C-alpha positions in Angstrom: -11.5 -10.5 17.5 -8.2 -9.9 18.8 -7.2 -8.1 21.7 -6.9 -4.0 21.4 -3.2 -2.6 20.8 -1.6 -0.5 23.0 -0.6 2.3 20.8 0.9 5.7 21.7 -2.7 7.2 21.7 -3.8 4.6 24.2 -0.7 5.6 26.6 -1.2 9.1 26.5 -5.1 8.7 27.2 -4.0 6.4 30.2 -1.4 8.9 31.3 -4.0 11.7 31.4 -6.5 9.2 33.3 -9.1 9.3 30.7 -11.8 6.7 30.7 -12.7 5.4 27.2 -13.8 2.2 25.6 -11.9 0.3 22.7 -13.8 -0.6 19.7 -11.9 -2.8 17.1 -13.7 -3.3 13.7 -12.7 -4.9 10.3 -10.8 -2.2 8.5 -11.5 -1.7 4.6 -9.3 0.3 2.6 -10.6 3.6 1.6 -13.7 2.8 3.7 -13.4 5.9 6.1 -15.9 6.8 8.7 -18.7 5.2 6.8 -17.6 1.8 7.7 -16.2 2.2 11.0 -19.8 3.9 11.9 -21.7 0.9 10.3 -19.2 -1.6 12.0 -19.6 0.1 15.4 -23.5 0.6 14.9 -22.8 4.4 15.7 -24.1 7.6 13.7 -21.3 8.6 11.5 -21.6 12.3 12.9 -20.3 10.9 16.2 -17.0 9.3 14.4 -14.5 11.9 14.0 -11.6 12.2 11.5 -8.4 13.1 12.3 -6.9 15.1 9.2 -3.3 16.1 8.8 -3.0 19.2 6.8 -0.3 21.9 6.1 -0.3 25.7 5.7 1.5 27.7 3.1 4.8 27.3 4.9 4.4 23.5 4.9 3.4 23.5 8.9 1.7 20.9 9.7 -1.8 21.1 11.8 -4.4 18.6 13.1 -8.0 19.1 11.7 -11.0 17.0 13.7 -14.0 16.7 11.7 -17.4 15.0 11.9 -17.1 11.7 9.6 -19.9 12.8 7.5 -18.8 16.4 6.8 -16.0 17.7 4.6 -13.4 20.5 5.7 -13.5 24.1 3.9 -9.8 24.6 3.6 -10.4 28.3 2.6 -12.5 28.9 5.8 -10.0 27.0 7.9 -7.1 29.2 6.2 -9.2 32.2 7.1 -10.1 31.4 10.6 -6.4 30.3 11.8 -4.9 33.4 9.9 -3.1 31.4 7.2 -2.9 32.1 3.5 -3.7 28.4 2.5 -4.3 25.2 4.0 -4.5 21.9 2.4 -4.4 18.2 3.5 -0.9 16.5 3.3 -0.2 13.7 1.0 -0.5 10.1 2.8 3.5 9.8 3.2 4.0 13.3 4.7 0.7 12.8 7.1 2.5 9.5 8.4 5.7 11.4 8.9 4.0 14.4 10.8 1.9 12.0 12.9 3.7 8.8 13.5 0.7 6.9 12.6 -0.5 5.4 9.2 -3.2 7.2 7.3 -6.3 5.3 8.3 -5.2 5.0 11.6 -4.1 8.3 12.8 -5.1 9.5 16.2 -4.7 12.8 17.4 -3.4 11.7 20.7 0.4 11.1 21.1 1.6 12.5 17.6 5.3 12.2 16.7 5.6 16.0 16.3 3.5 18.5 18.5 0.9 19.9 16.0 -1.9 22.6 16.8 -5.1 20.8 16.8 -8.5 22.7 15.3 -11.6 20.9 16.2 -14.9 21.6 14.3 -17.0 23.4 17.0 -20.1 21.0 17.1 -17.8 18.0 18.1 -17.8 19.5 21.7 -21.8 19.3 21.8 -21.8 15.6 21.2 -22.7 13.4 24.2 -20.0 10.7 23.0 -17.5 10.6 20.4 -15.3 7.9 18.4 -11.8 8.7 17.3 -9.0 6.7 16.2 -7.0 4.9 18.6 -3.7 4.8 16.6 -4.1 1.9 14.3 -6.3 0.9 11.6 -9.5 -0.7 12.6 -9.4 0.7 16.1 -11.6 3.3 17.5 -11.8 4.8 21.3 -15.1 5.9 22.6 -14.9 8.8 24.8 -16.5 12.1 25.9 -15.5 15.2 24.0 -14.6 16.7 27.3 -11.6 14.4 27.6 -10.7 15.1 24.1 -10.7 19.0 25.3 -8.9 18.3 28.3 -5.8 16.6 26.6 -5.6 18.3 23.4 -6.8 21.7 24.1 -7.8 22.2 20.4 -8.8 25.5 19.0 -12.5 25.6 18.0 -13.4 26.3 14.2 -16.3 26.4 11.9 -15.3 24.7 8.7 -17.6 22.0 7.9 -19.2 21.6 4.9 
């Protein structure tokens, strides 16, 4: 397979001296974390989705969630003090993050956005998260994600 790309996410991780592994896989449209987990041979619970959402004022935010779970937007809104939270449409998400949906990384986004992370992610020994391109995940310890992103812990998984 081809060489791993050097994305903005990779530049940010290198700048913060984060140790990570690079994992390329064959991207499948609408395959999501089910496909990436299968291709990497890892538990889908350890593959972390990066979701771009907006509150009632159209203010963007990032939600990090286990691959095998969904986000309760009602609980998220309640926990972050918003009236309403909903996923962005793909075009808007791309604009906020600077990445294409399916290749969105929480590292090195175009615009600085608050990051909310499902609490259980910090308990995992290793996570796999998008490296900034479709078909490209990076493996790292959750502590590295906490150090670089300083996410707010939430409990919104369903």
